[in-house]
C-alpha positions in Angstrom: 0.1 0.0 -0.1 1.4 3.4 -0.9 1.2 6.5 1.2 0.5 9.7 -0.4 2.7 12.7 0.3 0.3 14.7 2.2 -0.3 11.7 4.7 3.5 11.4 5.2 3.7 15.0 6.0 0.9 14.8 8.3 2.7 12.2 10.3 5.9 14.1 10.3 4.0 17.4 11.6 2.3 15.2 14.2 5.5 13.6 15.3 7.3 17.1 15.5 4.3 18.6 17.4 4.5 15.8 20.1 8.2 16.4 20.6 7.8 20.1 21.1 4.9 19.5 23.4 7.1 17.1 25.5 10.0 19.6 25.8 7.7 22.4 26.7 6.3 20.1 29.4 9.8 19.4 30.6 11.2 22.8 30.4 10.2 23.7 34.2 11.9 20.6 35.5 15.0 21.4 33.3 15.2 24.8 34.5 14.9 23.8 38.1 17.8 21.3 37.5 20.1 23.7 36.0 19.4 26.3 38.8 20.0 23.4 41.4 23.5 22.8 39.7 24.4 26.5 39.8 23.4 26.6 43.4 25.3 23.5 44.4 28.4 24.9 42.6 27.9 28.2 44.3 27.6 26.7 47.9 30.5 24.7 47.2 32.7 27.9 46.5 31.0 29.4 49.1 32.0 26.8 51.8 35.7 26.9 50.8 36.0 30.7 51.1 34.7 30.6 54.9 37.4 28.0 56.1 
């Protein structure tokens, strides 16, 4: 069975939309993770200066 071009384009558009929605849903978690890494690094440097 042969798919036509518009059906293939629709499948790709749906796949791209799904990936974008997943990344948007995860953006809050990713942002908090990056902020936590920066905070941990800052705390590590801050502890060394106080000693």
